[in-house]
Each structure stands twice: as C-alpha cells, then as structure tokens.
C-alpha positions, 0 to 999 in steps of 0.5 A: 476487447469483452474480456471480464476477467484473466486468472493464470496463477502459479505459472512460470510467466516473465517479463513485465506484466501487461497493461491490457489497455485494450482490454477495458471490460476485464474485471479481475487479474491474478498474476501472481506466484511468477516469474515476473519481473519490472514494473508493474504499469499503470491501469484503467479500466474496469479492473477491480481486482488486481493479485501480482505477488510473488513474483520479482517485480521491481517498481510500481508505477501510479494506477492510475484511475480505478475506480472500481478497483478495491483490491490491489495485492503485489506483496513478496516481490523486490519492489524499489522506490516510492509508494506511487498516489492512489487517489484515484483509486476511490474505491479501494478497500484492501492494499497489500505492498508487504515484504518488499524493497519500498524506501518513500511515500508519496506524500497524498496518496492515501488521504481520499481512500475513504473505503479503505479497511486494510493495507497491509506495508509491513517489511520494507524499509520506508524512513520515519518521515515516510511513516509520519506522512503515510500516519498523518495522510490517514489521520486526514482521511479519517477526518474526511469520512470519520469510520472505525474498524481499518487496520494499518499495518506498518511493522518491520521498516528496516535500514537498507545499509544495516537490517537491525536499525528499524525505523520508527516514526517521530513524535509527529507520527505517534500522535496521529497513529494515537488518535486513529486507536482512539478512533477505531484504528489498529494500528502496528507498529514496531515498539509498538504506540507510546503513551501521548509525553508528559507536558514539561511543567 
C-alpha cells in the first residue's frame, strides 16, 4: 500500500494493464514499450503521471476521478472507439492519444480540464462531427478560463475504409478553431484553418 512509483518500461509484459486499486499512494506509472493489450482501466487515487504508449492496447476506459493527474500518454497503440470523459482530471496538463484507431469523442470530455496545455490526437480516425465537437468543447473550455499558450494537434484523421480520405471539420468546427487561434491557441488541422467565409449579399 505504500508503493509510490512503478517504472517498468521496455520489457515484454503482456495482458491488460493492472488498475493498482490497492495502491492508493501510487503517483507514477510507466509501462510503456511493452506488449500490453486489452483495455486501459479506470484508475483512482493520487496518480500524477501515466505512461502506456508503445503497446498493443485496444480500448480506453474513462480514467475516473484523478484530481492529481497531470500527464496521460497512450499513443502508438491500437485503441478503438471513443475518446472517453476526462472531466475528472481537473489538473491534467498533457494528453497524448496519437497514432491509434479512435473514431469518436464523448461530448463534454474536454470542457472542464482547464489546466490543459497540450492535446495530441493526430493520426486517428476521428470523423468531421467528432472534430467539430472537440473544437466546440475546447472553445467552451477557453471561455470558462481564458488563457493562451495551448497546443491542440488534430491532424491526419483518416477514414477507416479509405485511408486516402482525410476528415476535416465543418464550418462549425472551423469557427471555433479560429476563435481559439485568435486567443493564443495553436490548432493543428489537416489542410489548415480556412478564412471566415464572406457573407452573401
């Protein structure tokens, strides 16, 4: 119960990551670059940093109430489904889920993570609707706690059926992105952010 750190990257561990429910004092978990598969569990307790990148994980559960969490990394896996709700991670600064197989987004998941300064969701399969919802939620996030210096990478969202098709937001998402950029955020989108369309006479 007094365990505070698990640092076991670059081994040959298999199976699903443990949830460490009996280790309430654990603050650091690094199981990156193994052969873990299955589901990333929900966590609880005092965890501050979680590193699960470079495995073969296939699903991600909502992280749970992790008020101390600052870093969540699970890139370079094969995670499918929706980006879960991170609203219980009120101190999170960095979220990296790039290079997975994510196809959707749980509306509201990013609205209340007011200390976030970096999100990387590039190289997934997020639809245009998901991109719109993410950007609109991030604009609501900014509107609640106004600050600049936040980096969001949403580039290279490819169709599952046809990798040559890359998704982009609708004007709803682009409008939110333009407001965020105007207020000091960096928003990475495939094909960039177009200028505001001119009003018809």
